[in-house]
C-alpha atoms as one frame of an Amber mdcrd trajectory, in Angstrom:
protein
  59.964  71.450  55.876  61.998  71.286  59.109  63.075  74.917  58.666  59.414
  75.974  58.403  58.758  74.511  61.867  61.621  76.406  63.531  61.536  79.863
  65.111  60.970  82.485  63.729  59.411  80.916  60.612  56.912  78.962  62.692
  55.657  82.203  64.290  55.496  83.917  60.883  53.425  81.091  59.378  51.041
  80.979  62.341  50.583  84.760  62.281  49.937  84.702  58.530  47.200  82.092
  58.889  45.576  83.943  61.811  45.660  87.275  59.964  44.094  85.787  56.819
  41.368  84.050  58.843  40.717  87.100  61.029  40.426  89.665  58.251  38.537
  87.188  56.068  35.959  86.723  58.817  35.723  90.491  59.297  35.084  90.948
  55.563  32.261  88.380  55.595  30.688  89.988  58.668  31.007  93.444  57.135
  29.365  92.324  53.881  26.462  90.659  55.719  25.833  93.489  58.182  22.922
  95.850  57.514  23.583  99.482  58.475  21.475 102.679  58.310  21.640 104.659
  55.087  23.627 107.491  56.624  26.182 105.135  58.259  29.445 103.850  56.815
  28.991 100.413  55.159  30.575  97.437  56.861  32.921  96.673  53.961  34.171
 100.262  53.954  35.003  99.985  57.669  36.777  96.693  56.965  38.729  98.382
  54.163  39.955 101.109  56.502  40.951  98.606  59.203  42.733  96.358  56.695
  44.446  99.378  55.155  45.723 100.400  58.588  47.158  96.894  59.000  48.974
  96.962  55.631  50.464 100.414  56.264  51.506  99.351  59.763  53.189  96.213
  58.376  55.257  98.285  55.922  56.125 100.809  58.636  57.229  98.014  60.993
  59.514  96.384  58.420  61.185  99.690  57.509  61.358 100.795  61.144  63.047
  97.617  62.348  65.497  97.671  59.416  66.581 101.173  60.377  66.288 100.696
  64.162  63.990 103.693  64.616  60.764 102.077  65.809  57.341 102.307  64.197
  56.498 105.602  65.878  59.095 107.606  63.959  57.323 106.814  60.679  53.741
 106.539  61.947  53.672 109.763  63.956  55.159 112.137  61.336  53.023 110.655
  58.550  49.800 110.863  60.573  50.574 114.393  61.763  51.656 115.448  58.274
  48.887 113.943  56.161  45.812 113.600  58.462  43.846 115.936  60.757  43.810
 113.446  63.684  44.464 115.075  67.075  48.204 115.132  67.736  47.899 113.765
  71.303  46.103 110.638  70.015  48.657 110.197  67.239  51.622 110.604  69.579
  50.249 108.171  72.172  49.505 105.548  69.516  52.948 106.143  67.986  54.605
 105.235  71.275  52.661 101.960  71.430  53.665 101.093  67.861  57.329 101.811
  68.587  57.122  99.743  71.772  55.607  96.713  70.025  58.042  96.780  67.095
  60.912  96.902  69.582  59.576  94.062  71.738  59.000  91.790  68.740  62.423
  92.372  67.207  64.433  92.160  70.466  64.503  88.337  70.554  66.023  87.742
  67.098  68.593  90.510  67.647  69.727  88.980  70.935  69.866  85.433  69.586
  71.934  86.486  66.561  74.455  88.361  68.722  73.856  91.571  66.784  72.424
  93.451  69.785  74.747  94.303  72.674  72.896  93.402  75.892  75.329  95.154
  78.226  75.083  98.366  76.242  71.264  98.200  76.168  71.109  97.751  79.947
  73.477 100.704  80.382  71.373 103.086  78.247  67.852 101.974  79.246  67.714
 103.613  82.703  68.581 107.085  81.413  66.187 106.629  78.507  63.275 105.716
  80.782  63.785 108.727  83.063  63.741 111.116  80.109  60.738 109.405  78.477
  58.421 109.898  81.454  59.397 113.585  81.708  58.759 114.158  78.001  55.330
 112.493  78.076  54.113 114.660  80.948  55.365 117.771  79.122  53.430 116.800
  75.964  50.154 116.343  77.843  50.578 119.652  79.672  51.167 121.503  76.385
  48.093 119.923  74.790  45.923 121.043  77.709  46.989 124.707  77.650  47.294
 125.390  73.899  44.943 125.141  70.922  45.631 125.012  67.152  48.842 126.960
  67.696  50.136 124.078  69.819  49.335 121.611  67.009  51.238 123.763  64.528
  54.196 124.102  66.890  54.436 120.316  67.376  54.379 119.658  63.626  56.889
 122.370  62.642  59.349 121.623  65.452  59.162 117.901  64.676  59.888 118.679
  61.030  63.018 120.624  62.029  64.239 117.718  64.187  63.759 115.233  61.377
  65.522 117.535  58.913  68.578 117.726  61.200  68.598 113.944  61.457  68.339
 113.599  57.661  71.367 115.877  57.228  73.353 113.844  59.753  72.527 110.497
  58.149  73.159 111.794  54.617  76.599 113.219  55.389  78.196 110.410  57.389
  79.225 107.832  54.789  81.301 104.857  55.922  82.317 106.492  59.206  78.665
 106.169  60.234  78.374 102.519  59.167  81.628 101.448  60.884  83.099 104.212
  63.123  86.830 104.036  63.714  87.338 104.076  67.512  90.976 103.514  68.429
  90.828 103.797  72.228  88.144 103.649  74.942  88.156 105.947  77.979  88.540
 104.408  81.434  84.869 104.689  82.418  83.604 103.019  79.228  86.328 100.366
  79.316  85.421  99.500  82.930  81.842  98.738  81.816  83.142  96.038  79.433
  80.758  97.007  76.646  83.015  95.907  73.763  81.609  93.100  71.621  81.915
  91.446  68.178  79.351  90.216  65.675  79.414  88.324  62.389  78.365  90.398
  59.365  76.679  87.966  56.887  76.506  90.465  54.027  80.327  90.884  54.151
  81.181  87.383  55.451  83.448  88.883  58.134  83.473  89.280  61.908  83.322
  92.928  62.984  85.044  93.901  66.254  84.223  97.306  67.682  85.459  99.428
  70.610  83.239 101.989  72.370  83.934 105.370  73.990  82.336 108.290  75.942
  79.916 106.237  78.059  79.380 109.137  80.489  78.149 111.432  77.729  75.791
 108.689  76.600  73.971 108.841  79.949  73.154 112.523  79.392  72.219 111.872
  75.785  69.913 109.021  76.865  67.919 111.354  79.146  67.669 114.000  76.397
  66.566 111.442  73.809  63.958 110.074  76.216  62.485 113.555  76.762  62.173
 114.189  73.023  60.807 110.697  72.370  58.114 110.958  75.027  57.119 114.475
  73.980  56.770 113.781  70.253  55.493 110.201  70.547  58.161 108.893  68.187
  59.716 106.285  70.392  63.420 106.534  71.091  64.891 104.774  68.051  64.923
 107.786  65.727  67.512 109.487  67.968  69.062 106.695  70.014  70.561 105.101
  66.882  72.580 108.196  65.823  73.339 108.960  69.497  74.997 105.547  69.975
  76.755 105.915  66.645  78.002 109.480  67.057  78.834 109.516  70.785  80.007
 105.983  71.514  81.112 104.838  68.051  78.634 101.929  67.818  78.418 100.516
  64.248  75.171 101.586  62.588  73.762  98.077  62.229  74.505  97.233  65.876
  72.977 100.551  66.984  69.833  99.693  65.009  69.597  96.283  66.700  70.203
  97.819  70.148  67.450 100.313  69.424  64.936  97.503  68.976  65.666  96.337
  72.530  65.670  99.868  73.992  62.337 100.761  72.368  60.543  98.077  74.353
  61.928  99.499  77.621  61.681 103.260  77.113  58.301 103.395  75.369  56.566
 101.128  77.878  57.354 103.863  80.421  56.537 106.850  78.208  53.097 105.590
  77.157  51.530 105.589  80.650  50.846 109.354  80.882  49.061 109.142  77.490
  46.927 106.244  78.757  45.923 108.197  81.878  45.056 111.222  79.708  42.679
 109.118  77.540  44.771 109.559  74.389  44.852 105.827  73.540  41.773 104.662
  71.563  41.772 100.820  71.290  39.730 100.643  68.053  42.173 103.012  66.367
  45.325 101.382  67.755  44.438  97.669  67.341  45.007  97.220  63.560  48.257
  99.152  63.787  49.490  96.848  66.553  48.769  93.688  64.534  50.814  95.073
  61.646  53.658  95.950  64.008  53.843  92.413  65.400  53.929  90.798  61.940
  56.206  93.404  60.375  58.542  93.420  63.370  59.310  89.702  63.003  59.846
  89.965  59.230  61.965  93.118  59.551  64.208  91.576  62.201  65.057  88.662
  59.888  65.792  91.000  56.975  68.067  93.258  59.016  70.429  90.414  59.910
  71.256  89.922  56.206  70.818  93.440  54.759  73.605  95.929  54.044  73.552
  98.859  56.471  74.282 101.366  53.682  70.992 100.705  51.902  69.135 100.819
  55.242  70.419 104.357  55.793  69.317 105.591  52.368  65.903 103.972  52.702
  65.427 105.754  56.014  66.457 109.066  54.411  63.607 108.852  51.916  60.884
 108.351  54.508  62.221 111.080  56.765  62.622 113.612  53.950  59.037 113.065
  52.844  57.897 113.415  56.459  59.748 116.748  56.733  57.820 118.039  53.717
  54.444 116.913  55.084  55.073 118.256  58.582  56.157 121.647  57.256  53.093
 121.969  55.019  50.676 120.812  57.747  52.271 123.080  60.364  52.107 126.137
  58.093  48.472 125.265  57.347  47.718 125.116  61.088  49.188 128.599  61.518
  47.259 129.892  58.484  50.411 130.820  56.571  50.066 128.470  53.572  47.186
 126.164  52.544  47.710 122.425  52.202  49.109 121.764  48.662  47.126 119.839
  46.000  47.473 116.056  45.898  49.422 116.111  42.625  52.123 118.296  44.213
  52.545 115.837  47.081  52.666 112.971  44.580  55.437 114.623  42.563  57.437
 115.335  45.734  57.074 111.695  46.805  58.246 110.338  43.440  61.199 112.736
  43.322  62.345 111.891  46.868  62.275 108.137  46.453  63.770 108.183  42.961
  66.738 110.096  44.372  67.014 107.808  47.411  66.912 104.552  45.436  69.478
 105.831  42.924  71.866 107.032  45.640  71.392 103.871  47.703  72.165 101.500
  44.833  75.291 103.490  43.929  76.487 103.376  47.543  75.918  99.602  47.757
  77.884  99.011  44.536  80.732 101.198  45.840  80.763  99.326  49.166  80.874
  95.957  47.381  83.907  97.029  45.349  85.686  98.216  48.495  84.940  94.928
  50.273  86.435  92.957  47.379  89.628  95.038  47.376  92.732  93.297  48.811
  93.602  94.148  52.399  90.093  95.355  53.268  89.718  95.029  57.067  86.585
  95.280  59.231  88.278  94.979  62.620  87.566  98.424  64.042
């Protein structure tokens, strides 16, 4: 009982009660409302709004677990599987990524998983790039038509495919990079930190490198994030991991903090352009708040290997949808039948779950081997 009254469980219980009461009241109002014959019934509208909330909750949990932000799942899926204008989708995607980052930042900081010094170091470069990318996206939308929509979808699909290849090929060196020495600039910043890994019952010490290159990468990631409306997490996680040698789980936690900073800057050009529709964005935001809190608690105790494979499945499916939608926009290939998309979905996630479980079993055996050391 005492645990239920402590943070974050107290917030989760309060949010659950408010969500049940709110959507219950909306259902009663929708059922009692009389509408014209040619209008959408109230219960159907409630079903769409509640469906948006459920999808947003799932997206938030997965996004926080992988450190990518809600936008990296919301934006590709909406662009791949719906005809909604890309500028509206990208602007809403930035808000979702921002909220999931803001909600998860507190638990990450309190647990010691997120590195505050490193987040402060990266955030300035990320914000500068984000505002430049947002202005570029709005300019492109104003001067191009359907061809611009097709270009956004196909180019986004290529970016996600490159990220899938990177995440799939890294193995343990991605989860816990082996950095022997830090350069003088990075060492002077005193960014090194340690955290306790509950899933392995060990303290992980890590050293960082190449801080100067990370500044340039932060600007580049911000430009791409603002342009595509994905938030920064989809690229800032591998950038920290590949350039500086940040462990994957720490990079994911840092990303939650950085998303709240970078996306709050990137979203303003979309607001001024009228690309944010409150009625469309509201149910997605509620799901992000609830899912962000739940996802942050799960990440602290989940193995990073399974997080990576789970992320691979969502991104691979997004690549397929973006390619098909982009080719349809250009008139090259029509959108495939629903049964084809269903088979692709089943095949992708069957492969991901199988590979993820095998990797977790292999990691557990390695951790139980004598002399296994996580001081890196």
